[in-house]
All heavy atoms as an XYZ file, in Angstrom:
897
protein
N     -76.380     31.228      9.979
C     -74.981     31.114     10.313
C     -74.186     31.880      9.252
O     -74.481     31.799      8.084
C     -74.573     29.662     10.367
C     -75.446     28.795     11.259
S     -74.543     28.288     12.693
C     -75.821     27.491     13.615
N     -73.147     32.575      9.725
C     -72.520     33.532      8.840
C     -71.166     33.132      8.278
O     -70.711     33.734      7.336
C     -72.364     34.892      9.544
O     -71.606     34.700     10.731
C     -73.717     35.488      9.855
N     -70.477     32.159      8.859
C     -69.191     31.780      8.296
C     -68.959     30.295      8.505
O     -69.548     29.677      9.365
C     -68.059     32.603      8.897
C     -67.879     32.402     10.372
C     -66.823     33.319     10.957
O     -67.057     34.527     11.000
O     -65.785     32.798     11.382
N     -68.082     29.743      7.703
C     -67.791     28.325      7.776
C     -66.527     28.091      8.593
O     -65.622     28.909      8.587
C     -67.611     27.768      6.357
C     -68.850     27.904      5.504
C     -70.060     27.208      6.117
O     -69.959     26.091      6.590
N     -71.187     27.869      6.137
N     -66.450     26.954      9.289
C     -65.230     26.637     10.025
C     -64.038     26.607      9.080
O     -64.157     26.213      7.935
C     -65.509     25.246     10.594
C     -67.002     25.141     10.637
C     -67.487     25.956      9.473
N     -62.875     27.015      9.598
C     -61.699     27.106      8.734
C     -60.519     26.360      9.344
O     -60.582     25.172      9.552
C     -61.359     28.571      8.480
O     -61.171     29.250      9.710
N     -59.468     27.068      9.636
C     -58.227     26.480     10.137
C     -58.436     25.816     11.497
O     -59.441     26.036     12.152
C     -57.180     27.586     10.240
N     -57.450     24.992     11.929
C     -57.568     24.322     13.217
C     -57.811     25.285     14.379
O     -58.449     24.922     15.356
C     -56.224     23.601     13.377
C     -55.685     23.468     12.012
C     -56.235     24.618     11.221
N     -57.294     26.500     14.291
C     -57.527     27.476     15.349
C     -58.745     28.351     15.042
O     -59.013     29.311     15.734
C     -56.284     28.336     15.577
C     -55.871     29.123     14.342
O     -56.302     28.752     13.224
O     -55.118     30.093     14.478
N     -59.484     27.986     14.012
C     -60.694     28.712     13.634
C     -61.859     28.345     14.526
O     -61.720     27.624     15.514
N     -63.038     28.810     14.161
C     -64.214     28.565     14.992
C     -64.667     27.108     14.942
O     -64.532     26.437     13.921
C     -65.271     29.486     14.378
C     -64.863     29.640     12.960
C     -63.354     29.600     12.970
N     -65.201     26.638     16.056
C     -65.769     25.295     16.117
C     -67.051     25.205     15.294
O     -67.358     24.159     14.730
C     -66.086     24.918     17.569
C     -64.897     24.812     18.515
C     -65.385     24.598     19.944
C     -63.972     23.690     18.080
N     -67.793     26.310     15.296
C     -69.065     26.389     14.576
C     -69.160     27.750     13.918
O     -68.505     28.699     14.347
C     -70.273     26.182     15.521
C     -70.323     27.269     16.593
C     -70.271     24.782     16.128
C     -71.594     27.308     17.419
N     -69.995     27.895     12.899
C     -70.253     29.222     12.341
C     -71.006     30.080     13.370
O     -71.653     29.553     14.276
C     -71.147     28.940     11.129
C     -70.963     27.491     10.840
C     -70.656     26.831     12.152
N     -70.925     31.375     13.225
C     -71.665     32.279     14.117
C     -73.145     32.141     13.805
O     -73.564     32.342     12.667
C     -71.200     33.732     13.920
C     -71.803     34.708     14.904
S     -71.337     34.341     16.598
C     -72.690     35.126     17.470
N     -73.946     31.768     14.799
C     -75.377     31.599     14.551
C     -76.110     32.934     14.484
O     -75.596     33.966     14.915
C     -75.843     30.799     15.773
C     -74.919     31.224     16.857
C     -73.580     31.442     16.169
N     -77.313     32.865     13.981
C     -78.199     34.034     14.008
C     -78.525     34.348     15.463
O     -78.479     33.473     16.334
C     -79.483     33.728     13.243
N     -78.850     35.592     15.726
C     -79.215     35.993     17.088
C     -80.695     35.719     17.340
O     -81.511     36.636     17.453
C     -78.890     37.466     17.325
C     -77.417     37.829     17.388
C     -77.245     39.309     17.699
C     -76.661     36.987     18.389
N     -81.019     34.441     17.402
C     -82.368     34.007     17.759
C     -82.228     33.008     18.898
O     -81.194     32.339     19.020
C     -83.078     33.324     16.577
O     -82.390     32.098     16.269
C     -83.130     34.224     15.343
N     -83.244     32.895     19.738
C     -83.139     31.927     20.836
C     -82.842     30.506     20.353
O     -81.994     29.818     20.935
C     -84.503     32.026     21.527
C     -84.944     33.424     21.264
C     -84.458     33.715     19.853
N     -83.501     30.064     19.295
C     -83.297     28.697     18.815
C     -81.879     28.484     18.294
O     -81.238     27.471     18.612
C     -84.315     28.361     17.726
N     -81.370     29.418     17.511
C     -80.025     29.285     16.953
C     -78.963     29.355     18.050
O     -77.999     28.585     18.045
C     -79.777     30.352     15.898
N     -79.154     30.265     18.990
C     -78.195     30.376     20.086
C     -78.249     29.152     20.995
O     -77.216     28.667     21.452
C     -78.440     31.658     20.888
C     -78.096     32.958     20.150
C     -78.590     34.161     20.937
C     -76.604     33.052     19.887
N     -79.454     28.635     21.246
C     -79.583     27.429     22.067
C     -78.832     26.258     21.416
O     -78.107     25.523     22.090
C     -81.046     27.049     22.260
C     -81.239     25.812     23.141
C     -82.684     25.320     23.161
N     -83.669     26.355     23.205
C     -84.331     26.720     24.310
N     -84.110     26.116     25.444
N     -85.236     27.670     24.243
N     -78.982     26.100     20.109
C     -78.288     25.026     19.394
C     -76.776     25.211     19.482
O     -76.035     24.242     19.669
C     -78.744     24.976     17.940
N     -76.314     26.454     19.358
C     -74.878     26.728     19.439
C     -74.345     26.431     20.838
O     -73.297     25.797     20.985
C     -74.605     28.184     19.057
N     -75.060     26.879     21.856
C     -74.633     26.621     23.236
C     -74.617     25.121     23.496
O     -73.681     24.591     24.113
C     -75.534     27.369     24.244
C     -75.255     26.921     25.670
C     -75.341     28.879     24.114
N     -75.618     24.409     23.016
C     -75.671     22.957     23.199
C     -74.458     22.274     22.571
O     -73.969     21.283     23.094
C     -76.958     22.396     22.596
N     -73.980     22.830     21.472
C     -72.855     22.221     20.773
C     -71.511     22.586     21.386
O     -70.637     21.725     21.524
C     -72.873     22.636     19.301
C     -71.893     21.873     18.454
C     -72.105     22.104     16.975
O     -73.026     22.775     16.550
N     -71.225     21.543     16.170
N     -71.310     23.853     21.759
C     -69.974     24.276     22.194
C     -69.812     24.395     23.703
O     -68.687     24.406     24.191
C     -69.555     25.607     21.528
C     -70.498     26.749     21.914
C     -69.433     25.449     20.022
C     -70.046     28.112     21.434
N     -70.915     24.497     24.439
C     -70.836     24.640     25.902
C     -72.083     24.043     26.545
O     -72.855     24.746     27.196
C     -70.677     26.111     26.269
N     -72.306     22.741     26.373
C     -73.544     22.132     26.862
C     -73.793     22.314     28.362
O     -74.946     22.357     28.788
C     -73.411     20.653     26.489
C     -71.981     20.448     26.144
C     -71.417     21.774     25.744
N     -72.749     22.463     29.136
C     -72.929     22.681     30.574
C     -73.621     24.016     30.867
O     -74.164     24.201     31.957
C     -71.579     22.620     31.287
N     -73.616     24.914     29.897
C     -74.235     26.231     30.089
C     -75.709     26.274     29.693
O     -76.369     27.295     29.865
C     -73.459     27.289     29.291
C     -72.051     27.494     29.786
C     -72.025     27.926     31.242
O     -72.775     28.793     31.666
N     -71.152     27.301     32.015
N     -76.251     25.172     29.173
C     -77.661     25.162     28.756
C     -78.628     25.517     29.881
O     -79.567     26.291     29.651
C     -78.032     23.817     28.131
C     -77.764     23.702     26.644
C     -78.085     22.301     26.146
C     -78.529     24.740     25.849
N     -78.459     25.004     31.098
C     -79.377     25.417     32.165
C     -79.351     26.928     32.413
O     -80.406     27.546     32.620
C     -78.892     24.631     33.392
C     -78.213     23.431     32.816
C     -77.561     23.925     31.547
N     -78.174     27.533     32.362
C     -78.081     28.991     32.525
C     -78.764     29.709     31.377
O     -79.431     30.729     31.578
C     -76.619     29.427     32.598
O     -76.013     28.918     33.750
N     -78.593     29.190     30.170
C     -79.227     29.771     28.992
C     -80.747     29.775     29.168
O     -81.401     30.805     28.985
C     -78.832     28.966     27.742
C     -79.475     29.441     26.472
C     -78.828     30.351     25.657
C     -80.719     28.975     26.078
C     -79.413     30.791     24.472
C     -81.319     29.412     24.903
C     -80.656     30.319     24.098
N     -81.306     28.622     29.528
C     -82.761     28.489     29.672
C     -83.274     29.384     30.797
O     -84.295     30.071     30.647
C     -83.155     27.012     29.904
C     -84.624     26.879     30.268
C     -82.829     26.198     28.659
N     -82.562     29.409     31.915
C     -82.969     30.264     33.040
C     -82.950     31.740     32.638
O     -83.880     32.490     32.950
C     -82.036     30.029     34.227
C     -82.395     30.844     35.447
C     -81.417     30.616     36.586
O     -81.012     29.451     36.802
O     -81.063     31.607     37.242
N     -81.903     32.150     31.937
C     -81.793     33.540     31.495
C     -82.906     33.878     30.497
O     -83.510     34.956     30.571
C     -80.410     33.765     30.887
C     -80.078     35.192     30.636
N     -78.898     35.581     30.063
C     -80.756     36.351     30.846
C     -78.869     36.895     29.934
N     -79.992     37.389     30.398
N     -83.200     32.961     29.583
C     -84.273     33.188     28.619
C     -85.621     33.324     29.331
O     -86.389     34.246     29.029
C     -84.324     32.063     27.590
C     -85.452     32.136     26.546
C     -85.417     33.445     25.775
C     -85.374     30.935     25.616
N     -85.896     32.427     30.264
C     -87.159     32.508     31.013
C     -87.281     33.839     31.743
O     -88.337     34.483     31.729
C     -87.270     31.356     32.018
C     -87.483     30.010     31.350
O     -87.796     29.970     30.140
O     -87.320     28.985     32.055
N     -86.190     34.256     32.387
C     -86.190     35.531     33.115
C     -86.412     36.704     32.153
O     -87.169     37.637     32.454
C     -84.865     35.664     33.870
C     -84.912     36.579     35.044
C     -83.679     36.480     35.946
N     -82.406     36.591     35.236
C     -81.525     35.598     35.104
N     -81.768     34.417     35.621
N     -80.395     35.789     34.450
N     -85.786     36.661     30.985
C     -85.935     37.738     30.001
C     -87.375     37.823     29.495
O     -87.925     38.924     29.342
C     -84.970     37.533     28.835
N     -87.995     36.673     29.256
C     -89.391     36.656     28.803
C     -90.305     37.235     29.877
O     -91.187     38.050     29.589
C     -89.817     35.217     28.411
C     -91.321     35.132     28.194
C     -89.067     34.771     27.165
N     -90.084     36.827     31.117
C     -90.903     37.356     32.221
C     -90.735     38.865     32.358
O     -91.717     39.596     32.542
C     -90.528     36.665     33.532
C     -90.972     35.227     33.601
C     -90.451     34.506     34.839
O     -89.871     35.160     35.738
O     -90.613     33.272     34.893
N     -89.500     39.340     32.288
C     -89.246     40.779     32.389
C     -89.867     41.533     31.222
O     -90.437     42.616     31.410
C     -87.748     41.060     32.459
C     -87.106     40.634     33.747
C     -85.588     40.781     33.726
O     -84.968     40.945     32.660
N     -84.970     40.701     34.895
N     -89.754     40.988     30.033
C     -90.331     41.638     28.853
C     -91.846     41.776     29.013
O     -92.414     42.826     28.699
C     -89.987     40.863     27.587
N     -92.488     40.722     29.488
C     -93.943     40.775     29.688
C     -94.307     41.765     30.777
O     -95.245     42.563     30.612
C     -94.467     39.382     30.034
N     -93.585     41.744     31.878
C     -93.896     42.636     33.004
C     -93.658     44.101     32.648
O     -94.391     44.976     33.099
C     -93.053     42.253     34.219
N     -92.659     44.357     31.821
C     -92.292     45.736     31.478
C     -92.893     46.206     30.154
O     -92.716     47.362     29.776
C     -90.771     45.858     31.408
C     -90.081     45.555     32.712
C     -88.572     45.427     32.565
O     -87.992     45.664     31.503
N     -87.911     45.036     33.641
N     -93.568     45.322     29.452
C     -94.139     45.639     28.134
C     -93.096     46.211     27.184
O     -93.323     47.224     26.504
C     -95.320     46.600     28.277
O     -96.355     46.005     29.015
N     -91.937     45.552     27.139
C     -90.852     45.974     26.258
C     -90.036     44.757     25.860
O     -89.991     43.770     26.601
C     -89.935     47.014     26.947
O     -88.875     47.368     26.048
C     -89.346     46.494     28.233
N     -89.406     44.842     24.699
C     -88.557     43.730     24.261
C     -87.103     43.903     24.707
O     -86.269     43.044     24.424
C     -88.614     43.538     22.729
C     -88.045     44.760     22.002
C     -90.010     43.206     22.278
C     -87.756     44.518     20.547
N     -86.814     44.970     25.426
C     -85.434     45.240     25.843
C     -84.791     44.057     26.575
O     -83.641     43.714     26.272
C     -85.366     46.504     26.686
N     -85.462     43.396     27.519
C     -84.817     42.255     28.177
C     -84.492     41.117     27.210
O     -83.469     40.439     27.365
C     -85.845     41.803     29.219
C     -86.677     43.010     29.475
C     -86.737     43.725     28.149
N     -85.322     40.920     26.200
C     -85.051     39.883     25.201
C     -83.851     40.267     24.338
O     -83.013     39.420     24.012
C     -86.280     39.630     24.335
C     -87.472     39.042     25.080
C     -88.704     39.042     24.200
C     -87.153     37.651     25.588
N     -83.771     41.518     23.980
C     -82.634     41.989     23.176
C     -81.333     41.832     23.970
O     -80.319     41.382     23.441
C     -82.862     43.457     22.760
C     -81.782     44.021     21.898
C     -81.874     43.474     20.501
N     -80.834     44.091     19.689
C     -80.128     43.450     18.789
N     -80.385     42.197     18.516
N     -79.200     44.058     18.118
N     -81.373     42.195     25.246
C     -80.204     42.039     26.107
C     -79.791     40.573     26.186
O     -78.607     40.240     26.103
C     -80.488     42.595     27.511
O     -80.789     43.992     27.389
C     -79.321     42.410     28.450
N     -80.771     39.684     26.346
C     -80.512     38.252     26.379
C     -79.808     37.792     25.101
O     -78.799     37.091     25.147
C     -81.830     37.489     26.564
C     -81.727     36.026     26.266
C     -81.274     35.135     27.220
C     -82.070     35.534     25.008
C     -81.160     33.777     26.932
C     -81.964     34.180     24.715
C     -81.499     33.308     25.684
N     -80.342     38.178     23.950
C     -79.768     37.766     22.663
C     -78.342     38.279     22.499
O     -77.454     37.548     22.030
C     -80.636     38.237     21.508
C     -82.025     37.604     21.421
C     -82.853     38.284     20.341
C     -81.938     36.101     21.181
N     -78.101     39.517     22.884
C     -76.757     40.084     22.758
C     -75.776     39.411     23.718
O     -74.629     39.130     23.353
C     -76.790     41.597     22.982
C     -77.522     42.388     21.906
C     -77.635     43.857     22.316
C     -76.834     42.247     20.560
N     -76.218     39.138     24.950
C     -75.347     38.499     25.932
C     -74.927     37.118     25.447
O     -73.741     36.785     25.444
C     -76.042     38.402     27.297
C     -75.093     38.093     28.402
C     -74.505     38.998     29.235
C     -74.582     36.807     28.783
N     -73.666     38.338     30.104
C     -73.694     37.000     29.852
C     -74.785     35.522     28.321
C     -73.016     35.949     30.467
C     -74.108     34.466     28.932
C     -73.248     34.687     29.991
N     -75.899     36.304     25.021
C     -75.582     34.945     24.571
C     -74.904     34.944     23.210
O     -74.098     34.064     22.916
C     -76.825     34.048     24.615
C     -77.119     33.693     26.036
C     -78.028     34.301     26.863
C     -76.462     32.709     26.828
N     -77.967     33.731     28.115
C     -77.024     32.757     28.128
C     -75.465     31.787     26.579
C     -76.613     31.916     29.162
C     -75.053     30.943     27.611
C     -75.615     31.014     28.877
N     -75.185     35.930     22.383
C     -74.462     36.059     21.121
C     -72.981     36.303     21.372
O     -72.118     35.684     20.739
N     -72.678     37.181     22.318
C     -71.277     37.439     22.670
C     -70.640     36.188     23.275
O     -69.501     35.847     22.948
C     -71.189     38.607     23.653
C     -69.765     38.955     24.031
C     -69.686     40.147     24.961
O     -70.186     41.231     24.600
O     -69.119     39.980     26.064
N     -71.361     35.500     24.134
C     -70.858     34.268     24.726
C     -70.473     33.268     23.632
O     -69.373     32.705     23.645
C     -71.916     33.665     25.660
C     -71.538     32.323     26.217
C     -70.751     32.231     27.350
C     -71.969     31.148     25.614
C     -70.383     30.987     27.869
C     -71.617     29.903     26.119
C     -70.813     29.822     27.249
N     -71.359     33.052     22.681
C     -71.098     32.101     21.596
C     -69.936     32.584     20.725
O     -69.072     31.793     20.347
C     -72.374     31.847     20.762
C     -72.050     31.093     19.471
C     -73.404     31.087     21.586
N     -69.911     33.884     20.425
C     -68.831     34.426     19.592
C     -67.467     34.179     20.227
O     -66.494     33.914     19.521
C     -69.047     35.918     19.348
N     -67.402     34.221     21.542
C     -66.144     33.963     22.242
C     -65.880     32.467     22.335
O     -64.806     31.984     21.974
C     -66.151     34.609     23.636
C     -66.144     36.140     23.490
C     -64.962     34.130     24.470
C     -66.427     36.898     24.772
N     -66.850     31.715     22.797
C     -66.660     30.292     23.083
C     -66.475     29.428     21.836
O     -65.915     28.340     21.928
C     -67.832     29.745     23.902
C     -67.913     30.318     25.296
C     -66.745     29.922     26.185
O     -66.275     28.769     26.096
O     -66.305     30.777     26.966
N     -66.903     29.905     20.681
C     -66.737     29.081     19.481
C     -65.289     29.029     19.023
O     -64.922     28.207     18.198
C     -67.673     29.544     18.370
C     -67.341     30.880     17.778
C     -68.506     31.416     16.935
N     -68.070     32.561     16.170
C     -67.849     32.549     14.875
N     -68.058     31.459     14.165
N     -67.434     33.624     14.252
N     -64.451     29.880     19.579
C     -63.000     29.853     19.373
C     -62.357     29.407     20.689
O     -62.217     30.216     21.612
C     -62.460     31.242     19.014
C     -62.807     31.717     17.632
C     -63.956     32.474     17.409
C     -61.974     31.430     16.557
C     -64.264     32.926     16.137
C     -62.284     31.885     15.279
C     -63.431     32.636     15.081
O     -63.735     33.082     13.816
N     -61.973     28.150     20.810
C     -61.421     27.662     22.084
C     -60.237     28.481     22.607
O     -60.161     28.749     23.809
C     -61.010     26.223     21.768
C     -61.928     25.820     20.652
C     -62.104     27.069     19.827
N     -59.336     28.885     21.733
C     -58.172     29.661     22.191
C     -58.607     31.022     22.728
O     -58.076     31.508     23.730
C     -57.166     29.831     21.051
N     -59.570     31.639     22.083
C     -60.084     32.940     22.522
C     -60.760     32.797     23.890
O     -60.529     33.616     24.792
C     -61.096     33.479     21.501
C     -61.675     34.821     21.854
C     -62.823     35.198     20.941
N     -62.403     35.410     19.557
C     -63.234     35.667     18.561
N     -64.543     35.734     18.779
N     -62.793     35.843     17.347
N     -61.559     31.767     24.051
C     -62.256     31.540     25.320
C     -61.254     31.255     26.437
O     -61.384     31.792     27.548
C     -63.242     30.392     25.177
N     -60.244     30.446     26.137
C     -59.227     30.134     27.146
C     -58.456     31.389     27.542
O     -58.176     31.604     28.730
C     -58.275     29.068     26.614
N     -58.125     32.207     26.562
C     -57.387     33.438     26.864
C     -58.230     34.372     27.727
O     -57.713     34.984     28.672
C     -56.956     34.147     25.576
C     -56.160     35.406     25.808
C     -54.863     35.123     26.536
N     -54.139     36.364     26.794
C     -53.301     36.535     27.797
N     -53.029     35.540     28.620
N     -52.698     37.680     27.970
N     -59.508     34.476     27.444
C     -60.369     35.326     28.257
C     -60.404     34.831     29.701
O     -60.311     35.621     30.639
C     -61.785     35.387     27.670
C     -62.757     36.302     28.405
C     -62.264     37.745     28.432
C     -64.133     36.226     27.759
N     -60.503     33.529     29.890
C     -60.489     32.974     31.254
C     -59.163     33.262     31.956
O     -59.135     33.583     33.141
C     -60.799     31.478     31.222
C     -62.283     31.211     30.969
C     -62.639     29.747     31.132
N     -62.205     28.918     30.011
C     -62.860     28.817     28.855
N     -63.970     29.507     28.649
N     -62.407     28.026     27.901
N     -58.054     33.152     31.217
C     -56.745     33.481     31.792
C     -56.702     34.944     32.231
O     -56.223     35.264     33.324
C     -55.628     33.249     30.767
C     -55.330     31.817     30.447
C     -54.366     31.678     29.272
O     -53.831     32.699     28.771
O     -54.149     30.535     28.834
N     -57.183     35.812     31.377
C     -57.176     37.242     31.691
C     -58.074     37.570     32.877
O     -57.742     38.437     33.689
C     -57.598     38.051     30.461
C     -56.600     38.037     29.309
C     -57.258     38.554     28.032
C     -55.359     38.843     29.663
N     -59.209     36.880     32.971
C     -60.090     37.087     34.124
C     -59.369     36.715     35.415
O     -59.475     37.429     36.422
C     -61.371     36.274     33.960
C     -62.276     36.813     32.882
C     -63.426     35.883     32.513
O     -63.341     34.662     32.808
O     -64.392     36.379     31.924
N     -58.615     35.616     35.384
C     -57.852     35.197     36.569
C     -56.761     36.210     36.897
O     -56.550     36.552     38.066
C     -57.251     33.812     36.347
N     -56.069     36.701     35.870
C     -55.025     37.706     36.080
C     -55.632     38.959     36.706
O     -55.097     39.514     37.674
C     -54.301     38.053     34.758
C     -53.440     39.303     34.900
C     -53.472     36.871     34.287
N     -56.760     39.409     36.171
C     -57.408     40.616     36.692
C     -57.859     40.421     38.137
O     -57.728     41.322     38.967
C     -58.593     40.997     35.808
N     -58.351     39.252     38.430
C     -58.826     38.964     39.777
C     -57.682     38.953     40.789
O     -57.856     39.362     41.931
C     -59.541     37.613     39.781
C     -60.333     37.345     41.034
C     -61.172     36.093     40.892
O     -62.008     36.045     39.975
O     -60.969     35.173     41.702
N     -56.519     38.497     40.349
C     -55.375     38.370     41.250
C     -54.393     39.535     41.162
O     -53.401     39.563     41.905
C     -54.642     37.062     40.951
C     -55.502     35.842     41.194
C     -54.867     34.562     40.679
O     -53.696     34.592     40.243
O     -55.562     33.529     40.703
N     -54.644     40.496     40.277
C     -53.710     41.602     40.076
C     -53.520     42.395     41.364
O     -54.478     42.688     42.072
C     -54.201     42.518     38.964
N     -52.262     42.719     41.619
C     -51.950     43.500     42.818
C     -51.472     44.905     42.468
O     -51.256     45.713     43.366
C     -50.871     42.784     43.664
O     -49.719     42.565     42.856
C     -51.406     41.462     44.201
N     -51.290     45.172     41.184
C     -50.909     46.532     40.784
C     -51.786     46.995     39.624
O     -52.333     46.186     38.878
C     -49.415     46.608     40.424
C     -49.067     45.786     39.198
O     -49.181     46.331     38.077
O     -48.693     44.615     39.365
N     -51.905     48.289     39.511
C     -52.783     48.882     38.503
C     -52.373     48.537     37.081
O     -53.219     48.337     36.226
C     -52.822     50.399     38.662
C     -53.621     50.838     39.820
C     -53.649     52.345     39.888
N     -54.802     52.706     40.692
C     -55.515     53.785     40.506
N     -55.177     54.638     39.564
N     -56.545     54.025     41.264
N     -51.086     48.492     36.819
C     -50.617     48.229     35.454
C     -51.030     46.835     34.984
O     -51.509     46.666     33.861
C     -49.097     48.388     35.365
C     -48.591     48.325     33.939
C     -47.120     48.665     33.840
O     -46.677     49.603     34.521
O     -46.429     47.990     33.058
N     -50.858     45.838     35.837
C     -51.256     44.471     35.477
C     -52.764     44.391     35.271
O     -53.238     43.756     34.324
C     -50.813     43.483     36.551
N     -53.507     45.036     36.146
C     -54.967     45.051     36.020
C     -55.382     45.759     34.739
O     -56.208     45.245     33.977
C     -55.600     45.728     37.235
C     -57.114     45.857     37.198
C     -57.785     44.490     37.124
C     -57.609     46.638     38.421
N     -54.799     46.910     34.473
C     -55.141     47.678     33.278
C     -54.832     46.877     32.011
O     -55.640     46.840     31.072
C     -54.385     49.012     33.260
C     -54.658     49.826     32.049
N     -55.858     50.462     31.822
C     -53.890     50.073     30.957
C     -55.816     51.073     30.651
N     -54.634     50.856     30.107
N     -53.686     46.220     31.991
C     -53.292     45.421     30.830
C     -54.277     44.270     30.601
O     -54.706     44.025     29.463
C     -51.881     44.889     31.030
O     -51.508     44.072     29.960
N     -54.629     43.560     31.667
C     -55.571     42.446     31.536
C     -56.938     42.943     31.073
O     -57.550     42.350     30.178
C     -55.700     41.705     32.866
N     -57.406     44.028     31.657
C     -58.708     44.568     31.277
C     -58.721     45.061     29.829
O     -59.714     44.881     29.121
C     -59.128     45.692     32.230
C     -59.437     45.262     33.661
C     -59.729     46.483     34.530
C     -60.590     44.280     33.711
N     -57.620     45.645     29.387
C     -57.544     46.125     28.006
C     -57.627     44.963     27.018
O     -58.336     45.046     26.006
C     -56.251     46.918     27.795
N     -56.941     43.866     27.323
C     -56.997     42.712     26.420
C     -58.372     42.048     26.482
O     -58.891     41.580     25.459
C     -55.897     41.707     26.744
C     -55.769     40.642     25.670
C     -54.609     39.684     25.870
O     -53.700     39.970     26.671
O     -54.615     38.638     25.197
N     -58.974     42.014     27.659
C     -60.339     41.483     27.774
C     -61.294     42.309     26.919
O     -62.166     41.761     26.240
C     -60.793     41.484     29.238
C     -60.080     40.457     30.089
S     -60.348     40.673     31.865
C     -62.084     40.295     31.991
N     -61.124     43.608     26.938
C     -61.960     44.500     26.133
C     -61.780     44.208     24.648
O     -62.743     44.210     23.888
C     -61.626     45.955     26.440
C     -62.244     46.995     25.512
C     -63.675     47.222     25.797
N     -63.776     47.755     27.127
C     -64.741     48.518     27.543
N     -65.685     48.873     26.716
N     -64.785     48.949     28.767
N     -60.557     43.943     24.218
C     -60.312     43.608     22.815
C     -61.077     42.345     22.415
O     -61.665     42.282     21.332
C     -58.823     43.411     22.556
C     -58.015     44.673     22.612
C     -56.525     44.418     22.472
O     -56.053     43.294     22.654
N     -55.777     45.458     22.147
N     -61.057     41.356     23.282
C     -61.759     40.104     22.991
C     -63.262     40.337     22.913
O     -63.925     39.867     21.980
C     -61.416     39.030     24.051
C     -59.951     38.606     23.899
C     -62.353     37.826     23.934
C     -59.430     37.739     25.028
N     -63.810     41.070     23.864
C     -65.256     41.305     23.846
C     -65.659     42.244     22.708
O     -66.727     42.065     22.120
C     -65.779     41.823     25.204
O     -65.094     43.025     25.553
C     -65.583     40.779     26.294
N     -64.805     43.206     22.377
C     -65.103     44.078     21.233
C     -65.137     43.276     19.934
O     -66.002     43.495     19.080
C     -64.070     45.209     21.115
C     -64.249     46.308     22.147
O     -65.281     46.301     22.874
O     -63.349     47.166     22.253
N     -64.211     42.342     19.777
C     -64.199     41.484     18.591
C     -65.474     40.650     18.531
O     -66.112     40.537     17.475
C     -62.960     40.582     18.606
C     -62.826     39.589     17.458
C     -62.813     40.284     16.111
C     -61.567     38.756     17.647
N     -65.880     40.095     19.665
C     -67.109     39.314     19.720
C     -68.316     40.191     19.367
O     -69.203     39.751     18.621
C     -67.286     38.689     21.100
N     -68.348     41.407     19.866
C     -69.436     42.335     19.535
C     -69.502     42.605     18.031
O     -70.588     42.647     17.456
C     -69.259     43.660     20.291
C     -69.459     43.570     21.771
C     -70.921     43.421     22.125
O     -71.790     43.988     21.484
N     -71.182     42.651     23.161
N     -68.351     42.788     17.412
C     -68.331     43.010     15.964
C     -68.860     41.786     15.227
O     -69.562     41.919     14.227
C     -66.930     43.382     15.493
C     -66.520     44.792     15.870
C     -65.270     45.271     15.149
N     -64.092     44.449     15.406
C     -63.288     44.586     16.459
N     -63.540     45.498     17.371
N     -62.234     43.801     16.594
N     -68.521     40.606     15.702
C     -68.983     39.388     15.043
C     -70.503     39.234     15.139
O     -71.130     38.773     14.192
C     -68.313     38.157     15.653
C     -66.862     38.045     15.256
C     -66.168     36.863     15.899
O     -66.836     35.997     16.484
O     -64.928     36.811     15.816
N     -71.092     39.608     16.248
C     -72.547     39.451     16.359
C     -73.288     40.564     15.637
O     -74.475     40.420     15.359
C     -73.033     39.318     17.824
C     -72.785     40.586     18.626
C     -72.402     38.119     18.487
C     -73.356     40.543     20.028
N     -72.583     41.628     15.317
C     -73.194     42.736     14.588
C     -73.084     42.560     13.075
O     -73.742     43.265     12.326
C     -72.539     44.068     14.982
O     -72.740     44.304     16.347
N     -72.233     41.632     12.650
C     -71.990     41.446     11.207
C     -73.154     40.774     10.515
O     -73.984     40.150     11.039
C     -70.729     40.615     10.996
């Protein structure tokens, strides 16, 4: 884990290592309803890795769930992303869609930086 919880609007948990066990523990703590999806995705990644003789599916799994945790460990960030997804889904003009997508990209880019640190 790379950082300690701070202010009230700070992270619920420190950013875990990008390992299945650490990510599973983080998901269990911050989004327990997502554990079945986590396990299903992990099983699928292991099967694909074995069938393809490559670790690429496992790496993709770790990065996907790392980004999920990086976003969800900040409740305000996760809520804002959900709001933006709804705005993008309901957008009727290009400007509103572009604005929502740009802010969504900022959130995911920040999460990517956190999992790369």
